[in-house]
Structure formats: C-alpha cells, structure tokens
C-alpha positions as CSV (number, residue, x, y, z in Angstrom):
1,M,110.0,122.5,90.7
2,L,107.2,119.9,92.1
3,G,109.2,119.9,95.3
4,L,109.6,123.8,95.6
5,V,106.0,124.3,95.0
6,A,104.6,122.0,98.1
7,V,106.8,123.6,100.2
8,M,104.9,126.5,99.8
9,L,101.9,125.1,100.0
10,L,102.6,123.5,103.3
11,G,103.5,126.7,104.6
12,S,100.4,129.0,103.4
13,V,98.2,126.3,105.2
14,M,100.7,126.6,109.2
15,A,98.7,130.0,110.8
16,A,95.5,129.4,110.5
17,T,93.0,128.1,113.3
18,A,89.8,125.9,112.8
19,S,86.3,126.7,114.6
20,A,82.7,125.7,114.6
21,E,81.4,128.2,112.6
22,P,79.2,127.6,110.1
23,G,81.1,126.3,106.8
24,P,81.1,124.3,104.7
25,F,83.6,122.3,106.1
26,W,86.2,119.7,104.9
27,H,86.4,116.4,106.7
28,H,88.4,113.5,106.5
29,R,88.2,109.5,108.2
30,E,89.8,106.4,107.7
31,I,89.2,104.2,104.4
32,G,85.4,102.6,105.1
33,G,85.4,104.7,108.5
34,K,82.0,105.3,110.0
35,G,80.5,108.6,110.9
36,E,81.4,111.9,110.5
37,G,84.7,111.5,110.7
38,E,87.2,114.8,112.1
39,K,87.6,118.7,110.2
40,I,90.7,118.6,108.5
41,E,93.2,121.0,111.0
42,P,95.6,123.4,108.8
43,K,98.2,122.0,110.8
44,A,97.2,118.1,109.5
45,P,96.1,119.1,105.8
46,E,95.1,116.1,103.9
47,N,97.5,116.4,100.9
48,F,96.5,115.2,97.2
49,K,97.6,115.2,93.8
50,G,96.4,114.3,90.4
51,T,95.9,115.0,86.8
52,G,93.7,116.6,84.2
53,G,92.9,116.4,80.5
54,E,92.6,119.2,78.0
55,Q,92.1,122.7,80.0
56,T,91.0,125.2,77.5
57,L,90.9,129.3,78.0
58,I,88.8,131.0,76.2
59,G,89.0,135.1,76.0
60,K,89.1,138.2,73.0
61,V,92.1,140.6,72.7
62,G,91.5,143.1,69.9
63,G,88.3,141.9,69.2
64,A,89.3,138.5,68.0
65,T,88.4,135.3,70.2
66,V,91.9,134.0,71.2
67,E,92.1,130.3,73.0
68,L,95.0,129.0,75.3
69,S,95.2,125.4,75.4
70,S,97.4,123.1,76.8
71,P,96.3,119.1,76.8
72,A,96.9,117.5,80.1
73,I,97.8,119.1,83.4
74,Q,99.4,117.9,86.7
75,V,98.5,119.2,90.0
76,K,99.5,118.8,93.6
77,G,97.6,120.7,97.0
78,A,96.2,120.5,101.0
79,I,92.8,121.2,101.6
80,Y,91.7,122.5,105.5
81,N,89.9,124.4,107.1
82,E,89.9,127.7,108.1
83,P,87.7,129.6,110.9
84,H,85.1,130.2,108.3
85,Q,84.6,127.2,106.0
86,G,86.9,124.8,103.7
87,Q,90.2,125.9,101.9
88,I,92.1,124.2,99.0
89,K,95.7,125.2,98.1
90,L,96.3,123.8,95.2
91,A,99.1,123.9,92.2
92,I,98.9,123.5,88.7
93,F,101.6,122.6,86.1
94,Y,100.2,122.8,82.4
95,Q,101.9,120.7,79.7
96,P,102.4,123.6,76.5
97,I,100.2,125.4,75.0
98,T,98.7,126.1,71.8
99,V,97.3,129.1,70.5
100,K,94.3,129.5,68.4
101,V,93.0,132.9,67.2
102,G,89.1,132.4,65.0
103,G,89.3,128.4,66.2
104,V,92.4,128.5,63.9
105,V,96.2,127.5,65.4
106,V,98.4,130.3,64.9
107,N,101.9,129.0,63.8
108,N,105.1,130.6,65.1
109,C,103.3,131.8,68.3
110,N,103.9,130.5,72.1
111,A,101.9,131.5,75.2
112,F,103.6,130.6,78.7
113,V,101.7,131.3,81.9
114,G,103.2,132.0,85.3
115,Q,103.2,133.7,88.2
116,Q,106.0,136.4,88.3
117,N,108.2,134.8,86.5
118,Q,108.5,132.1,89.2
119,F,107.4,128.7,87.5
120,P,107.2,128.4,83.3
121,N,103.8,126.9,82.9
122,A,103.1,126.6,86.6
123,V,100.5,128.4,88.8
124,V,99.6,128.1,92.5
125,V,96.3,129.2,93.3
126,K,93.7,129.5,96.8
127,G,89.9,127.6,97.0
128,H,87.7,128.0,99.6
129,L,84.2,126.4,99.7
130,A,81.1,128.2,99.9
131,W,77.3,127.3,98.7
132,K,75.8,127.6,95.1
133,W,73.2,130.3,95.5
134,D,70.3,131.5,93.3
135,G,69.7,135.3,93.5
136,T,67.4,135.3,96.5
137,K,67.5,136.5,99.9
138,Q,65.2,132.9,101.4
139,Q,68.9,131.2,100.6
140,L,71.2,133.4,102.5
141,E,69.4,132.6,105.6
142,E,68.7,129.0,105.5
143,Q,70.5,127.1,107.9
144,P,71.1,124.0,108.1
145,Q,71.8,124.6,104.5
146,K,68.6,121.6,103.3
147,Q,68.3,122.5,99.5
148,Q,71.7,123.9,99.0
149,K,75.1,122.4,97.4
150,W,78.6,123.2,98.0
151,D,81.5,124.3,95.0
152,I,85.1,125.4,95.2
153,V,85.2,129.4,94.8
154,F,89.0,130.0,93.9
155,T,90.3,133.7,94.0
156,Q,92.8,134.8,94.5
157,V,91.8,137.8,97.8
158,E,90.3,136.3,100.2
159,P,85.7,136.6,99.9
160,Q,84.9,139.1,103.2
161,E,81.9,141.1,103.9
162,Q,81.4,144.4,102.5
163,P,78.6,146.3,104.4
164,G,76.6,148.6,102.4
165,R,77.3,146.3,99.1
166,P,74.2,143.6,98.6
167,L,76.8,141.1,96.6
168,I,80.6,140.9,95.6
169,D,81.5,141.3,92.0
170,M,84.7,139.2,91.8
171,R,84.7,139.5,88.4
172,E,86.1,143.2,88.9
173,A,89.9,143.8,88.9
174,S,90.6,145.1,91.9
175,F,90.2,140.9,93.4
176,G,93.7,140.4,92.0
177,S,95.1,137.8,89.0
178,F,95.7,134.4,88.6
179,A,98.8,134.3,86.7
180,E,100.3,136.6,83.6
181,I,100.5,135.0,80.4
182,N,102.9,136.1,78.0
183,I,102.3,135.4,74.4
184,T,105.3,135.9,72.2
185,G,106.3,134.8,68.2
186,S,106.8,136.4,65.3
187,G,102.8,135.0,64.4
188,C,101.3,136.3,67.1
189,G,100.1,139.4,66.2
190,V,97.8,142.1,67.8
191,I,97.5,139.1,70.7
192,A,101.1,139.3,71.8
193,G,102.5,140.6,75.2
194,K,101.8,140.0,78.8
195,R,97.9,139.0,79.8
196,I,97.0,138.7,83.1
197,V,93.8,136.3,84.2
198,G,91.9,137.7,87.2
199,G,88.9,137.7,88.6
200,A,88.1,134.3,90.2
201,E,86.4,131.0,89.4
202,I,84.0,127.9,90.0
203,G,85.0,124.6,90.7
204,L,81.7,121.7,90.2
205,P,83.2,119.2,92.6
206,S,81.9,116.0,91.7
207,L,81.1,115.2,95.3
208,S,78.3,117.2,95.3
209,Q,76.2,116.3,98.3
210,L,77.0,116.9,101.8
211,G,78.3,113.5,104.0
212,E,79.6,111.6,100.7
213,W,82.5,110.1,100.9
214,S,85.5,109.1,98.5
215,K,89.6,109.5,98.5
216,K,88.9,110.8,95.0
217,L,87.5,114.0,93.7
218,A,86.6,115.1,90.4
219,V,87.0,119.1,89.9
220,R,85.3,120.8,86.6
221,T,85.2,124.2,85.5
222,L,82.7,125.2,82.5
223,Q,81.6,128.0,80.3
224,S,79.7,130.8,83.2
225,G,75.7,130.6,82.5
226,Q,72.9,133.0,82.7
227,F,71.8,133.8,86.0
228,P,68.4,135.5,86.9
229,K,67.8,139.0,85.4
230,E,67.1,140.0,89.2
231,V,69.7,139.3,91.9
232,L,68.3,140.5,95.3
233,G,66.0,143.2,94.0
234,T,69.2,144.7,91.9
235,T,70.2,144.1,88.4
236,P,73.9,143.2,88.3
237,P,75.6,145.1,85.6
238,E,75.8,141.6,83.5
239,K,73.4,138.2,83.5
240,E,76.3,136.3,82.9
241,G,78.6,134.3,85.7
242,F,78.2,132.5,88.4
243,L,76.2,132.8,91.9
244,Q,77.7,131.8,95.3
245,H,77.4,132.3,98.9
246,I,80.1,132.6,101.6
247,W,79.9,132.2,105.4
248,V,81.6,136.0,106.4
249,G,81.3,135.5,110.2
250,N,78.1,136.9,111.3
251,G,76.6,136.3,107.7
252,Y,76.1,135.0,104.2
253,Q,78.0,137.3,101.8
254,P,76.9,136.4,98.1
255,L,79.3,137.1,95.3
256,V,79.0,136.8,91.6
257,L,82.1,135.6,89.9
258,G,83.3,135.0,86.9
259,L,87.6,135.2,84.8
260,T,88.5,138.0,83.0
261,F,91.4,137.5,80.7
262,A,93.2,140.8,79.1
263,G,90.6,142.3,81.1
264,L,87.8,140.7,79.4
265,P,85.2,137.9,80.5
266,A,86.9,135.1,80.3
267,N,85.9,130.9,80.5
268,L,87.8,128.4,81.5
269,I,86.9,124.8,80.5
270,G,88.3,121.8,81.7
271,Q,88.3,118.9,84.2
272,T,91.0,117.5,86.8
273,E,91.0,114.2,88.7
274,T,92.1,113.9,92.5
275,E,93.0,111.6,95.2
276,A,93.7,112.7,98.8
277,E,97.3,110.9,100.1
278,Q,96.1,109.2,103.2
279,Q,92.2,109.1,103.8
280,E,88.8,109.7,102.5
281,I,87.4,113.0,102.4
282,S,83.6,114.6,102.4
283,V,82.0,117.7,103.3
284,F,79.8,118.8,106.0
285,E,78.0,122.3,106.8
286,K,79.7,122.0,110.7
C-alpha cells in the first residue's frame, strides 16, 4: 500500500511549473547551508515521512456528538511549488479507529476511513501554503508580508479567485470531500452509515517564521476559533472557522475555512511530526 500511494503522490507533482509570483514558496538547501537555498521545483519534490499521535475528528450525527479517534498515524508525502504558492501532497495511514458518542466508547461499532474504497484507513490530501489573515483589507494589500505568518490549507479543490465574492467560504459542500468514513456494527445505532468529511482544514506549522530552516516540520490541527464579527465589512455566515488568504495570480483571495462531517461543522485535533528525507526546508515569500 505504501508503495502504491507513493506512486500516486509522485505522479501528482510532475506537471506544474513554478514561477516567481508571490507565494509563500518552499525552499530547500543542503543541511547547514547558507542563504535562501533554492525553490523546490515540481519535477524534483522534497519527499518526507513521519508519524503522529492521536487524531480525533469531532462532529455530530442526529444531534449526538461523535468522536472518531485513531491512536496513531503514519504519513508520507512530498512538497514542491506551483505557479502561485508552495504545495504539499500527503498520504495518511490511520491505526484502527475508536468510536465515541457523547464521550462514551460504543461497543460493536467500527469506523473505516478511505477514498472511494481504495485504501482502508488511508487517505491522500493536497495542501497549499497560505497566509494567516486578520479579516482586514489592509493585510490583503501588504507586500511584502512583514506582519504575517504562513500556514498550510488542506483542501481537495484548488482555491481560485471568484470575482464578486469578497471572500470564499470553503466550508461549503461544493469544495469537495477528503474522505468517506464508513461506520458499521450492531452497536452503532443512528450514527451508522457512510459519512463524508468535507470542507477545508488548516495545518499550523512549527516553522512559523519565514526563513526558518530545519529538516523537521511538525503540523498541528486544532479546534476552530472565533474570528472578528465583521470581515471585509460584511458579516460571515458563522463566526467560527479559520481565516486565510492566498495568492491567485493578480491579488490575494480571502478564505474562510472549516471542516464538515456528515454535512455539519466538525473539527480535527492532532499533531504530526515529519522529516524531509534529504535536505533542510524553509518557506519564503518569493
């Protein structure tokens, strides 16, 4: 399985060509090297692998709070650049999942995560480097990004400029699904069935400063927080989620991000520790 997913990851990064438009972008250099190194080209991605501790997806089904927890994961992937910003391809392999309803473990109930039933308890996701956003127009116009930090936006649909929309709400179902979770067993009751994990997620990196170098990169996901009541002079549909902005070729497109599970808001909580296989990595604006 690991070998087949590795082929899928490699094939997904060969076509694009990097350019010098505003990023942020991935850079790499020899361990202990000096300067800004080189941008990572799609034909020569920097591969990585790693592990993570407990990962818990929290959502609701039929009014009941459902927690799906894997005690540990393995990951494998690659980072590279496309025309607008750095990218990441990530394969995640989950250990057996525990099901809780209302904080209580449900006996005789199993959950299996996958994509189109190809790999039991394994998914492949795509990430884009993005900038944190405070909800103001000023941050969208700032160049260089002196006061801003970068994150990783995980989504199955490429964020693109949408004229006439002051911000894109990527919590909507139209932005694709990460995985299908099949919940089965005699003890599952109303939560049984095939449930879709959709929307978009934020990964908070340990290398939060531009120009910070390391072979290791930890990525953390956490419960979404409250953002300002008004964003770009409008009131978003809800006040809970993550705010980011991303370069789309001729300007910055603001985004509202959040996960869904079975069509309702959800959160994924966990941390993953990864290490590049060859060189040390960093992130720069250009």
